[in-house]
C-alpha positions in Angstrom: -80.1 -28.2 -93.1 -78.9 -27.6 -96.5 -76.1 -25.1 -95.6 -75.1 -27.2 -92.7 -74.6 -30.3 -94.9 -72.8 -28.4 -97.5 -70.5 -26.6 -95.0 -69.6 -30.1 -93.4 -68.8 -31.5 -96.8 -66.8 -28.6 -97.6 -64.9 -28.7 -94.2 -64.2 -32.5 -94.9 -62.5 -31.5 -98.2 -65.3 -32.5 -100.7 -66.2 -30.2 -103.7 -69.9 -30.6 -104.4 -71.7 -29.9 -107.7 -75.4 -29.2 -107.8 -77.5 -31.8 -109.5 -80.9 -29.9 -109.6 -83.7 -31.8 -108.0 -81.3 -34.6 -106.8 -79.3 -32.5 -104.5 -75.5 -32.3 -104.5 -72.8 -34.7 -106.0 -69.3 -35.3 -104.8 -66.6 -37.9 -105.1 -64.8 -40.1 -102.5 -62.0 -42.5 -103.6 -63.5 -42.9 -107.1 -67.1 -43.3 -106.0 -69.6 -40.7 -106.9 -72.0 -40.1 -104.1 -75.1 -37.8 -104.0 -76.5 -35.9 -101.1 -80.2 -35.9 -101.6 -81.5 -32.6 -100.4 -85.0 -33.2 -98.8 -87.6 -30.9 -97.4 -87.5 -33.0 -94.2 -85.0 -31.1 -92.1 -84.3 -34.2 -90.0 -83.5 -36.5 -92.9 -80.0 -37.0 -94.2 -79.7 -39.2 -97.1 -76.5 -40.2 -99.1 -76.7 -42.3 -102.3 -74.5 -44.1 -104.7 -76.3 -44.0 -107.9 -76.3 -46.5 -110.9 -74.0 -49.1 -109.2 -75.6 -51.8 -111.6 -77.7 -51.4 -114.8 -80.7 -53.9 -115.2 -80.9 -55.4 -118.6 -82.8 -58.3 -120.1 -79.8 -60.5 -119.9 -79.1 -59.8 -116.2 -82.4 -59.2 -114.6 -82.4 -62.2 -112.5 -78.8 -61.6 -111.2 -79.8 -57.9 -110.6 -82.6 -58.8 -108.3 -80.8 -61.6 -106.6 -77.9 -59.2 -105.8 -80.3 -56.6 -104.5 -82.0 -59.0 -102.3 -78.7 -60.4 -101.0 -77.4 -57.0 -100.2 -80.6 -55.9 -98.5 -80.5 -58.9 -96.4 -76.9 -58.6 -95.1 -76.0 -54.9 -95.1 -76.6 -52.7 -92.0 -77.8 -49.1 -92.5 -77.8 -49.4 -96.2 -80.9 -49.7 -98.4 -80.6 -51.2 -101.9 -83.1 -49.8 -104.3 -84.1 -49.9 -107.9 -84.2 -46.4 -109.6 -85.1 -46.2 -113.2 -83.2 -49.3 -114.6 -80.3 -49.3 -112.2 -79.4 -50.2 -108.7 -78.8 -47.6 -106.1 -77.4 -47.6 -102.6 -79.0 -45.5 -100.1 -78.0 -44.4 -96.5 -80.8 -42.6 -94.6 -80.3 -41.2 -91.2 -82.4 -39.0 -88.9 -80.6 -36.3 -87.5 -81.6 -35.4 -83.9 -80.7 -31.9 -82.5 -77.5 -30.4 -83.3 -75.4 -33.6 -84.2 -71.8 -33.0 -85.6 -72.3 -33.6 -89.3 -68.5 -33.6 -89.8 -68.5 -36.9 -87.9 -71.8 -38.3 -89.2 -71.1 -37.8 -92.8 -67.8 -39.8 -92.8 -69.6 -42.7 -91.1 -72.2 -42.8 -93.7 -69.7 -42.6 -96.6 -67.7 -45.4 -95.4 -70.7 -47.7 -94.9 -71.8 -46.9 -98.4 -68.2 -47.6 -99.8 -68.2 -50.8 -97.9 -71.7 -51.8 -99.3 -70.3 -51.2 -102.8 -67.3 -53.3 -102.2 -69.6 -56.1 -100.9 -71.7 -55.8 -104.1 -68.5 -56.1 -106.1 -67.4 -59.2 -104.2 -70.9 -60.8 -104.5 -70.9 -60.1 -108.3 -67.7 -61.7 -108.6 -68.8 -64.8 -106.8 -71.9 -65.2 -109.1 -70.1 -64.1 -112.3 -68.3 -67.3 -112.6 -71.5 -69.3 -112.2 -74.6 -69.6 -114.2 -77.5 -68.0 -112.3 -79.9 -70.7 -113.6 -78.3 -74.0 -113.9 -80.1 -76.7 -115.9 -79.4 -79.4 -113.3 -80.7 -77.1 -110.5 -84.1 -77.9 -108.9 -86.6 -75.1 -109.2 -89.0 -74.3 -106.5 -92.3 -73.7 -108.2 -94.8 -71.8 -106.0 -97.8 -72.4 -108.3 -97.8 -76.0 -107.0 -98.3 -74.8 -103.3 -101.7 -75.0 -101.9 -102.5 -72.5 -99.1 -103.8 -74.2 -96.1 -107.2 -72.5 -94.5 -106.3 -73.9 -91.1 -105.2 -70.5 -90.0 -108.4 -68.9 -91.1 -111.0 -71.2 -89.5 -111.5 -69.4 -86.2 -111.8 -65.9 -87.9 -115.4 -65.0 -88.2 
């Protein structure tokens, strides 16, 4: 799989650089992407690393954006790695798929997800994340009903 992916990236005009255990990095339109080399011959994973850092002053915004993106994006997983947010596109390769067609599709979806993140960040950056006038939903005040568990013996 490794040689197929590297050849496809080269044929698409990308220059890759080895990143040790992470795989290989390359750039597309100013975006640094990583192909994650895996022992699984059927798994193809591209990632955009470090798209947002989590700090004490933005932790709530960090997780709200992550949750929002995971709920609206197709094919893309948004995860925390270390103290930063990463975008991942994982795809199972079945048989002899043409990686020169698969990879651009994956790259475009990652680029669109990054654009969506930037738009979501701009929408929330002009507002306070936690407004004092806003009602807060406190889950500790909720009692769990045992009605659903009555018939289980």
